[in-house]
N, C-alpha and C positions, 0 to 999 in steps of 0.2 A: 617400653617408653618410660615406665616408672623407674626402672633401674638406671637408665641413662640420666634422667633428671637427678636422681639421688647422687650418682657419681659426680655430676657437675656441681651440685651443691656442696658436697664434701670437698671437692677440689677448690671451691671458692673460699674455703676456710684455710687453705694451705698458706703457710707463711711466705712461700716463694711467690713473688709478685708476678712472674711469668706464668706460673701455673694458675694463679687467680685470674689473670687476664684471659687466658685461654678458656677457662671455665665460664667466665662471664660472656664471652663471645659465643660459646656453644649454647648457653642458655638462651641468648637472644635469638639464635637460629631455631631452637625448639619452641619458642613462643608462637611460631607460625602453625604448629600442630594443634588441632582442636582440643585434644585431651590434656594438654600441658597445664592449663589453668585448674582443671578439676583435680589433677594429680597433686599439684602444689597445695591446694586447699585441704586435701585429705592428709597430706604429709604433716601439715601443721598440727593436726589433731592426734597424730600418732604418739601416744603417751610413752611408749618404750623407746622412742627415738631420742638421741642426744639433744639436750635443750638448746645448745648452740646451733645445731643443725635446724631445729624447728624455728628458731628466731631468724636465721638466715633465709629460710623458706618463706617466712612471712614478709621479709623485706623484698624478696624476689617477686612474690605475688603482687605486692603493691606496684612494682614496676610493670608487671604484666597488665594490671588493671589500667594504668595510665597509657600504655602503648597499644593494647589490643582490645580494650573493652568497648569503647564507644567514641564516636566523633566529638562527643562533649568535651573530651580532654584535648588540650592543645598538642600533646605529644602523640596522639593517635596515629598509628601506622597502617591501619586497615586490617581486614580479616577478623572481624569481631566474632566471638564464639556464638554458638546457637542459643536459642531461648532455653533449651533444656540444660545445656552446660552452665549457662549463667545462673539458672535457678539452683543447680547443685552447688556451685561455688558460693552463692549467697547463703545457702543453708549451712555449709561447712564453716564459713567465716562467722556467721551468727552463732553457731555452736561454740566457736572459739571464745566468745565473750564470757563463757562460763568455765573456761579452762582453769586448772588448779594453779598454773603459773601466772603470776601477776604481769610479767612482761609480755607473755603470749596474749593475755587478755587486752592489754593496751595496744599491741600491734594489730590485733584483729579489730579493735574499735576504730583505729585509724583507717584500716582498709575498708571497713563497712561504711564509714563516713564518706569516703571517696565514692564508693558504689552508690550510696544514697543520693549524692549530688547529681549523678547521672540518671539513675533509674526511678527514684521516688518522685511522685506517686504512681506514674503511669505503669511502669514495669514491675514495681515492688510495692503494691498497695497495702500489704499487711505489715509493713515494717513498723509503723508506729504502734499498732496494737500489740505486736510481738514484743517490742521493747518495753512497753508498759507492763505486759504480763511478766517479763523477765524481772522488772523492778519489784513486782509483787510476789515473786517466788519465795522470798525469805532467805535465799542463798546469798551469803556475803560475796562470794566470787561472782555470781551472776549480776548482782546489783552493781558491783564495782565496774564490770565490763560495760553494762548498759549505761551507767552514768557517764562514762567517758564519751559514748556516742551522743548522748543528749547534750552534752556540753557544747558541741559544735552544731548539732542538728537544729535546736531551737533558735540559735543565733541567725542561721542563714537560709533555712529551707522551708519554713512554714509560710503559707500565704495568709492573707487577711481572713479568709473564710475558714481556714483550718485552725487558727490560733485558739479561738474560744472553746471549741469542742475538745481540743487536745488538752488545754489547761484544766478543764473540768475533770478529766480522767487522771492527768499526771500529777497535779499539785497535792492532792490528798496522799498519794503514794510517797511523794518526796518528803512530805511532812512526817509521815510514819517512819521513814528511814532516818531522818534527822533526829527523831526522838529515841531511836533504838540504840542507845549508847553501848549496850552489852553485845549487840548482834553484829554491828557494822563498824568498820574501821573509822577512825577519826577523819581521815582524808576522804573517804567515801561520803561521809556525812557532810563534809565541807563542800563537796561537789554538788550536793543537793541544793545548797544555798546559792552556789554559782548558777546552776540551772534555773533556780527560782528567779534570780536577778534578770536573767535573759528573758524569762517569761514576762516579767514586769515591763521590760523594754518592748517586747512584742505586743503586750496588752496596750501599752500607751500608743503604739504605732497605729492601732485600729480604733483609737478613741473617736476620731471623726467619722469613720464609716459605721461604727456600731456604738453610739454614745450611751444609750440606755443599758445595753448589755455590759459594756465596759464599766459603767458606774456601779452596776449591781455586783459584778465580779470583784471590783476593787473594795467595795464596802463589806463584802462577805469573806473574801480571801485574805486581804492584807491584815486585818486586825488579829487573826489567828496566828499568822506568821510573826507579826510584831511582838505579840505576847510571848511566843516561843523565843524570839531573840532576846527579850528581856530576861527570861530565865537563864539563857546561855551566858549572857554578859554579867549576870549577877554572881556567877562563879568566879572566885578569886583568880585573876590571870596569872598570879605567881605560880599557881599549881602547874601551869603549862610550861614553865621555863626553869623550874628548879627540880633537882633530883630526878632528871629524866634524860634518856639518851637521845631523844629527838624532840623537836618542837612542833610535832603534828598538831597539837592542841591549838596552836596559834592559827592554823589554817581556817578553822571555823570562824574565829573572831575576825580574821582578815576579810573573809567573804561576807560576814554579817555587816561590818561597817561599810564596805563597798555597796552592799545592798541598801542599807539605810540611806546612803547618799543618793542612790538611784530613786528610791521611793520619794524622798524629799523633793526631788526635781520633777518627777512625773505625776505623783499623787499627793501633793502637799497637804491637802485638807485632811486626808486620812491619817497623816502623820502627826498632826497638831497635838492631840491628847497625849502623845508619847514623848514629845520632844524633851521636856525637862528631865524625864527619867534617863533618856539616852545621853543627854548632855552630862548628867552626873556620872553615868557609866564611862563616858569618854574621859572625863577628868580622873576618875578612879584608875582607869587603865594607864593613863600617862604617868600618874604618880607611882603606881605599883611596879611599872616596868622600868623606871629610871635606873635603878641599881643594876639591873640586867644589861641595860644599854651601856652603862658606864663600864661594866665588867668586860663585855665582849667587843665593844667598838671604840672605847676611849682609852682605857687604862692598860690594856695588855694586847698581846698578839694571839691570845687564845682563840681558837676557832669555835664558832657557835655550833651547837649540835646539828642543826639542819633538819632534814626530812627523812622519813623511813622509805620514801619512794624517790624517783628520779627528780621530781620537781623541787627546786630549792625553796626553803622557807627561811626568811631573814626577818629580824625584828623590825627594820624599817618598812617592810611590806605591811606591817600592821600599823605602825605609827603614822604613816602618810594618810591612809584612809580615815583614821581617827581625826587627824587635824583637818582633813578635807571636809569631813562631815560636820565637825564643830564650826568650821569656818562658814559653811553653807547655811547652817542654822543661824549663825550670828548675822549674816547678811540678810536673812529673811525677815528680820524685824519682829519675830514672835518671841515668846517667853521673856518678856521684859522683866518680870519679877525675879527670874533666875539670875540675870546678869547683874548681881550686886557687887560691891567692892571686893568681897571675900572670894567669890568665884572667879571674877576677872583676875584678881591677884594670883590665885592658884593656877589658872591657865597660863598667865604670863610667866610665872616662875617655872612652870613645866616646859614651856616653849624655850625659854632661855637655856634650860638644861639640854634639850634635845637638839638645838641648832649648833651645838659645839662641833668643831671639826673632828672627824673621826680619824683613826690611824690611817685608813685607806685614803681619806681626803688629803691628809698631810703628805703622804708618800706620792700621790698622783700630782698634786698641785705644785709640789716643790720642783718638779722636772717638766711640767707641761703648762706653759704660760697660757695657752688657749683654754685649757680645761679650767684653770684657776679663774680666768677672766669670765668665762661663761657662767660660773656659779655666782659671780659678783653681779652679773646682769640678768639673772634668772633665765638664761638661755640654755642652761644645761638640762640634761634629762632630769625628770622630776626626782626630788630628794627630800629627805626630812627637813633639811635646812631651808629649801625653797618653800615647802609646805608650811613650815613654821612662820616664815616671814609673811606669807600670804594670810595666814590666820591672824597674825598681829595687825595686818592692814584691815582686816574685817572688824577686829575689836576696836581699832582706832576710829573707823567709820561709824561703828555702832555707838560707842560711848567714848568720845575723845577725852573728855575731862577725867573720868575715872581711870581710863587706861594710861593716860600720861602720868597721872599721880602714882599709879602702880609702877610705871617705869622707874620713877624716882626712888621708890622704896626698894625695888628688886635690884637695881643697879648698885645702890649703896651696900646692900647685903653681899652682892657678888664681889665688890671691891674689897670689903672687909674679909670675906672668906678667902679670896685669892691671895691677899696679903698674908693671912695666917698660913696658908698652904706653902707659900713661897718661903716664909720664915722657917717652916718645918722641913724644908728641903724637898718638897714634892715637885717632880719634874713637870707635871702637867698643870701646874698652878695657873698658867697663862690661858688655858682653853676657855674656862668660864668667862674670863674677862673679855677675851676676843669675841666670844659669842654675844655677850651683853652689848658690847659696842656695835657689833654688826646688826643686832636686832633693833636697837634704838636708831641706828643710822638708816636702817631700811625704811623707817617712818619719818625721816627728817623733814620732808615737805609739810606734812600735816602738823608735826610738832612745832615747827617754826611758825607756821601760821597761827597756831593756838597760843603760843607764847606772845606773839605780837598782839593778838586780840585781847589777851588778858592784861597786858601792859597798857594798851590803849584805854581800857575800861578801868584802870587804876587798881587792878587786882594783883595779888602776889603771883610770881611765876610758878607754874605747876611743876616744873622740873628745872633743876639747876645745872644746865648744860655748861655754863661758864665755869663752874667748879671743875668739871671734867676737863675742859679745854685748858685751864690754867694750872691745875694741880695734879692731874692724872696723866693726861696724854703726853706732855713734854718728856716725862721720864721714860715713857714707852718708846719714844722715837729713837732711842739709842740702844735698845736691847737687841744687839746684833745676833745673839744666840737664839732669839725667838722671832724670826723674820715675819711670821704671819701676824703676830701681835703688833710688831713694829709697823708693818704695812697697814694694819687696821687703824692704827693711830693716825696715820696720814689721811686715810680716806675719811675717817670720822671727823677730823678737824675740818676737812674741806666741805663735808656735807653740812656742817654748822658754821661755815665761814662768816655768815651774816652776824653772828654773835661775837666774833673775835674783835678785840681792839686792833686798830691799824698796825701798831708795832708788832703785836703778837702774830697777826696774820702774815706780815712780811717775814717774820722769823720762821714760821711754819713752811712757807713757800720756799724760802732759801734752803731750809733743811731738806725739803723734798728734791730740790734741784741738785743738792750735793749727792743724794742717793742716785739720781739719774746719771750723774757724771762719774760716779765711782765705779771703777772696773770690777771691784771685788763683790759688789752687792749681788744678792741672789735674785732669782726670778720673782718670787712673791713680792718682795719689798720694792723692787724696781717697778713692777706693774702697778703696785699700789701707789707709788710716788707719781707715776704718770697720770693715773686716774685722779689723784689729788690735785695735780696741776690743772688738769682738765676742769675739775669742779671749781677751783679757785677762779680760773679765767672765765668760766661760763657764768659764774654768779655775779651779783652786784657788789663787787668789792669797792670799798671806800678809799683804798690806797692806789697809787699809780702802778698799774701793771706794765706800762710801757717800758719802765726801767729794766724789768726782768725779761721782757719779751724776747730780746735778742739772745739772751742766755738760754732761754727755754728752747727757742728754735734751733740753736746750735746743738743743744743736748739731745733733741729729738731726732736730728738728722741721721745719725748712724742707725737708729732703730728702723728707719725706712728700708734699709737693705737687708736686715736680718730677721724681721718679724713677718708673720703671716696670719691669715684668718682673723680671729677676734682681736688678737693683740695688735695687728696692723690696723685694724679698724679704729681701735682706741687711739693709736698714735696719730692717725689721720684726722680723727675728730678733734683731738687736742690741738694739733697744728692749725686746723681750721679756725678754732675759736681764738687762738693766739694771734693769728693774722688779722682778726677783726678789730684788735685793740688799736685805737687811733688810726684806723685805716692803713695799718702797717707802714706808717711813715717813718718808723724806726729801722726799717729794713735797709741793708746795704746792698750794693750791686753784687758784691762777692757772695753774700749770703743767698740772694735770689738766684744767682747763677748755679750754685751748688744744689739748692732746693729743686730747681727745675730738672736738673739731671737725675736726682734721686726720685722725683715724682714720675718722670718718664720711665725710669727703671721699674717702679711699682706697676705702672700701666702695662709695660711689656709682659710682666709676669702674670697680671691679673685682668687682662683686657676683656675677658669673657664674663667677669663678675659685675652685675649691674649695681651692686652696693658700692663697690670700690669706684666704679665709674662715676656715680653720683657724688661721692666724697671728693674725688679728684677734680671734678668740675667746679665744686664750691671753692676748693683751694686755689685752683688756677684763676678763678674769678677774683678772689681776694688778692692774689699776687699781682694780677694785671692791673687791679684798681689801686694799687699802692700809691700813696702820695709822695713816696720817697723819690728823690731825683734819680732818673736813669733806670729805675727798677722795671717799669713797664717795657721800655725798649729792650732791656736785657732778657726779660721773660719771652718776648716775641722773637727776638733774634735767636735765642737758644732753642725754643720749642717749635716754632713754626716749620722749619725745614723737615725735621723728622716726622711731624704730624702730616704734612702734605705728602710726604713720601709714602707714609703708611696708607693714606687715602688712595693714592694712585696705584699701589701695588697689592692692595687687599684682594684676597680671593673671593669668588662669588659665594662660597659656602661659609665665609667668615664675616657676615655683615656687621657684627658688633664692633669690628675694628674701625671701619670708616665712620660708623655712627658715633662712637665715643670720640674719635679724633675730630670730627666736625663740631661736636659739642664743646670740646676744649677750645677750638678756634673761636667759636661763638662767645665763649667766656672771655677770651682776650679782647674781642670786639666790644663787649659790654663793659669791660673794665678800662677801655681806652679813654684818654682825656677828651674833653669837649672839642679840642682843636682838630680831631680826626684820627684816622687809623695810622697815620705815618706813611711816609713815602714808600711805595713798593709793596705794601701789605697785600692789597687785593691782587696785584700782578703775580705774586708768589702763590696765592691760594687758588686763584681762578682756574687755571688749567686742570688741576687734579679734581677740584670740586665739581666743575661742570661735566667733566668726563665721567666721574662717579655717578652724578645725578642723572646723566643721560642714559646710563646703562643699568642703573639700580632698579630692582623690583621690590626690594625689601621696604616695607612701609616705614619702619623706624629710621632707616637711612634717609629716605625721602623727606620725612618730617623734620629730621635734624637739619638737612640741607635747606629746606624752605625757611626754617627759623634762622639759620645762619645768614641767608640772603636778606631776610627782613632786617636783621641787626645791622648788616652792612649798609643797607639803604638808609636806615635811621641815623647811623653814625657818620657815614661818609659816602653819600650817593654819587658824588662826582667821580670817585675811583671806579665805580661800577659802570657808569655811563661812558667814561673816557677809555676804558680798557677794550682791546679787541684781540682776537686770537691770531692775528697775522694773516687771516684769510678773509677779512672783511666782516666777521661776525662780532658784534659788540656784546658786552656783558648784559646789556638790557635785552638784546635779542635772545641770548641764552635763557635769561630769566623768564621771558614771555613764553619760550618753548616749554620750560618746566611747568608753568601755569597751565598751558594747553594740555600737557601730558597728564597732569593731576585731574583736570576737569574731564578728560576723556576716560579716565580709569573708572571701571565699575566699583572699585573698592574705595569707599569714602574715607580712607585713612586720613585725608588732609584735615578733616575737622575744622577747627578754628584757625589753624596756622596758615592755610592757604588764603583765608579771608583777610588775615592780618597783612600778608604779603601784598595782596591786591590793594587794600586800603592804603598802606604806606607808599606804594608805588603812585597811587593817585594823589596822595597828599604831598609827596615829596618831589616826584619827577613827573607830575601830570602832563606838563607841556611836552615832554619827550615821547610820550606814548599816544599823543593825540592822533597820529596817523593810523594807529592800529586799534584805537579805542572802539570803533563800531564792531570790529571782528571779536574783540575781547568780550564786549557786552553780549553779542550774539551767542558766543560759546557758553557764557554763563546762563543765559536764558534757556538754551538747549538743554543744559545739564539740570536746570531747575525742574524740568518736567519728569525726571527720573530719580532725583535725589530723594533719600529716605530718612537719613539721620538728622536730628535737630541741629547739631553743630555744623554739619555741612550745609544745610539749608540757610543757616544764619550767615555762613561765609559767603554765600551767593547773594543774599538779599542786602546785607549791610553796605557793600560798595555802592549799590544803587541808591540806598538811602543817603549816603554821603554826597553822591553826584546830584541827586534831586534837590538836596538842601542847598547846593551851591549853583547848579545850572539846570534848574527844573525844566524849563521849556525846551531846551536843547535835548535833554534826555528823553522827555516825553515824545518828542518828535521822532527820535531814533527808535524808541520802543514801538511806536505805532507802525513804523515801517518794517518791523520784524514779524515773521510768521513761522510758527512751528506747528505742524499737523493741523493746520486750519485755524489756529488760535493766534491772536496778536501777542507780541511780546509784553504789551502793557497788561493784558488780561492775565498772562502767566505770572508776571511779577506781583501784581496786586493780590491775586488769589493766594499765592504762596505766602506773601507778607502777612495778609490778614489771618491766615490759618495758623501761622507759626509765631507771629509777633509776640504773643504772651510768653513764649518760652525763651526768648532771647535773653542773654545774660552778658555781663560785663558792664562796667561803669559807663564808658564812652559809647559802647555799642547800643545800649538801651536808650541812651539819650538821642543819638543820631537817628535811631529808628523812629522815635516819637517826633523829632523835628522834621524828618522826611515826610511822615504822615500829615503833619500840619501843613507842609508845603503842598501836598497833593490836595488836601481838604480846601485850602483857600484858593487853589488854582481855578476851581469851579469848571474844570475841563469837562466838556460835554460827554466824552466817552467814559469818564469816571462817574458821572452823575447816575447813569443807568446800569453800571456794572454791579451784578448781583454776586455776593460772596457769602461764605459760611457764617452764620450768626451764632445764637446761643443754643445750648443743649435743650432738647425737648424733654421735659420731665413727664414721665408717665408712671403707670403702676409698676412697671418692671424695674425702674431705677429710682423711684421715689424713696427717700430715707434709707437707701442701701449704698454701701461702699462698693463702687464698681471696680472690682478687681479685673485683671487681664482675662482670666478665664470667663468671668461673667460677660465681659465686653465681647469676647469671641462668640459666645453663645447668642447674645442679644446685642447686636451692634448699636452703638449710640447714634441717635438721630439729631440733626441740627436744623434750626430755622434758616431761611435764606433772606438776606436783607441787602439793601443798597450799600455800596462802599462807603459813602459819607457817614452813614449810621454806624457802621463797624469802626471806622476811624475814630469817631467821637467816643465810642465805647472804650477803645484802646487808650485813648488820651485820658479819659476819666479814670480808667483802671490804673494808669501810671501815676496820675495825681494822687490817688488813694494810697499807693505804695510809698509815697513820699511823706506821709504823715500829716496831710492837710487835715486840720481839726474839723473842718466841715464835712469830712468824708467818713466819719465814724459811722458804723452801721446803724441805721435808724431803728427805732424800736419796732418790734414786729417783723423784723427782717428774718430771712431764713437762718436756721440754726442746724447744727448736726447732732443735737442732743439725743435724737431718737434713732440714729443710725445704728443698725445692728453691727455688733463687733464682738470678737472673741479675743480680747486682749488681756484677759485676766484681771479686769478692774474689780472683780468681786473681792480681790484680796487687798485692795487699796484701803488705806486708812481714811478716816473722815476728812482729814486735811487734804489728802491726795484726791479724794473724790471732788472736793470743792475746786481743785486746781488741775483737773484733767490728768491726774496721774502723777503730778509733781508735788513736792513739798512747796510750801508757800514762797520761801526765798528762791527756790529754783524756778518757780513759775514767774516770779517777778523779774528775774534775770532774763528769761526768755522773752517776756513781754517787752522789756526795755530793748532787747536786741532786735526783734523783728518788727516792731511798730505794729499798727500805724501810729499809735499815740506815743511811742517811744522813739528809740533810735532806729530809723529805717536803714536797710542795707544800702540804699541809694542816697543816703543823706549827703547834702551838698558839702557839708563841713567834714565829711569823713570819707575821703577817697582812700580806699583800703590799699594796703601794700601789695595785695595780690593782683591788683589791676596793673596793666602795662604802663610803666612810667613814661613811655613815649607819647602818651595822650595827655599828660598832666598839664602841659602848657597850651594845649589846643583850646581855642575859644569855646568849643562845645563843652569841655570839661569844667569851664569856669562860669557858665551861665547859672543863674539862680533859677533852676528849672521849675520849682514850685511857683515862684512869682511869675515866671514866664507863662506857664500854663494857665494860671488864674487870669492873667491879663489877656491871653489869647481868647479864653472862653467869654470873658466879659465883652471884648471887642466884637466877637462873632454875634453875641446876643444883641448888642447895640446896633450893628449894621445888618443883622439878619443874613450874614454870610452863608451862601449855599442853602438858602431857605432854612436857616438854622432853627427857627421856631417849629417848622414842620418836622424836622429831624428829631427834635426833642420829644415829640409825641410818639416816636417809635422806640424810645428807650424803655427799659424796665422801670418799675416804680421806684426802686431803691436808687437807681442811677439818676432818675429825674430829681429825687429829693436832694441827692448830693449836688447836682448841677445847680439847682435853685439856691442852695445854701452858699455855694461858691460865688455865684453871680450876685447874690444879695449881700455878700460880706463887705 
């Protein structure tokens, strides 16, 4: 058997592919024999065998483990080896961790890790102790092998109860290895730091389960390691990158900075005494390594030395963790004394140097528009450039004044230096200038706000952006030989467009359009020009954009056919903001016609992408809403036939096609003029729409269809009522069938959309559905008994509130005649309403709910007088002064009082009045507070100012107070109907009632007339509610 296996292994190394394939197939057959695994593991250890054969054997053994070892593995084929053979294989693989050959050790480590995932701890209980003993052996080879196992093992396999005991044994050994510079390789020592970092993560994960033990471990273990890190980082980093054939020395520093960042997040208190020292080390590293970064990544094509092992080591792998750590410290708010003007200036200067475009960046971005755009939008894989901009953002947030002034100084130095290099004939003179402009541009929002604040207070501008815009950028825009700098000029100017004089802004925009229109312009500058146009049109420009909008639209048109991914997203976003200018009244019919064709082509190619779907919906909405003569009709005529065809022909496994097509049609409806949809619109849409909705099971398709029908009812209900399918079924009939289907479905996907459809049917075509209204209400009551989600329950209750507010007695009579499982319809509705009324949302919906309750209250209906509903929470020792999380509520269900409906209605009305900012409803002194509620939100790290303002700075707290009321701007403020609310309700009488005055008047009248035995009801309110009511009545 051993000879057969050896022959197959040798043949698997044959350069002839047919011979290799035959050998691999034979090996797979041999896997079925019990002794195959042990033979392979023994062959790996055979020192006199050829090294390539041993390596191949190790690869084959891993395949054997995955296929034959245990059902734990997805690729398991059955026939697991016996317990004895498994033990022998484990022993041989473990022995391979100490092999003289590095690659054999690494392969054995990978194999043992796989075995451990399946067997440890039940079948391999001594693995941990064996590995720790191997680490303590003093053998560099053994330590190297064991470290590689631990790298994966700590990360994924230790349970909560095992972590602390293991760490007590493991960490002292790791620290010894880290400090033994002459015994162990640099990369092995670096792995000790990596494993330590995983230990920190594991320790943090058990913080809640073992708080005291974790605290003790952190306070005793972390300081020792942090002091060791200080010693390591105090060694000059230049020693690791100069006069050496590899950069192994950087590996330790990489792992140290990653670990510092992890400790800062998990155990910040332990870190505090060391922060200033590590910040200084960060700055020293950045300054010391700048020349090396320039040499290998900016100035030449010379390859960096790399690593002595297989894992690559690059300088950016160190720079990024340094920037991340320094950024995290900056955001943390500590070390105020360290962040003086000198240190901030040194950091900013270093960042400006490191965010320069590398040779690799230049080569990639010149030919890949999407890659270039991704780095512009921070969507690319993490890089030094992205990390640098993020750190700048932290510095700006931490100390805007000093950082902005430093920007001014450093940018001036870069401009002067770049000029000198250009005069000296240096080819890369443009890189620092492009980086400086990109860096300052990345913080444009904060810088612009600061400039505005300083000007408003009569202070001198902290940074002279106007100088850059008028004296530096214009000359850059024509540097065709440096497209990245040229493009940066366009983007920078657009980021600071607010500071541009009108004439200069127009010139910038015109130049950007020339680039977009120019056939010879390269990818970077074209994309930058499009991005600049987007920024100009998105900003608050003081010059007329409508003059240039047709030219921009025409210039962007061809891009729709040739771009993809991020570049296409930018083009669509730009087109969308351009179409918003003056409601696109500058569009021509010809332009709209060509745009629709291009946009449909984009949709055909990307109809599965939800991001493009959303963008196209916005654009179609803007197009359809254009005020230009004939444009809406052109859009509908051009787009509606292919969209309805797509809905009708879509396959069941492609629901995204009808979903997006229906939403586009909805955008045409919403953008149509007030006169209606236009003749024949619904007749063209209805057959495919109703067929699709009748057959569809996909929730997104159904939701889109319901929203589309709602829009049709609002815009032109006559078309829906008058249409029929030729077989006697009307559009209204199909709509009611859809409502029935939605109500019968156990999936409550309908949420609020089905409620809106029902409401607008009742409001708009109520007379047409009177014959079926009782059946509709019965179906809603039936579904109310099983509904679970808040949005779906609101959809069921709000239509009743509307009807009760308008036809109370008729609806009450209908409800009393309904019975579900022995309960009357009135009982089901009122119980559901009272239990969920506080969670209702929406401007019109919350108003109609309260108005409906008022109608029920004043009806003094006998069956309502004695109806008992859920009242207030019963406070006891279990929930008193405790935040009731979901888990706590599951363990100890919350109990409620039971009270008559009129009392509950009064409570809900008073609560609504409080939410509207009634001055009389401010919490009375002595009212309940949450000051003593137990919480673990980290407030021990709050500043004094934050403690006074519940975790916020004073200005942040003031803003929130103004936003949420009750003494400031309430969300339901009568004068602030938010744009997020459905515009279809804005002209409804309910939306225009002064609710605050209405409720106060209602309560006063009830008190005066003793409606519903009002005075007795007041006696059942809580003390704070009674105080509020008295103040309202007495006002």
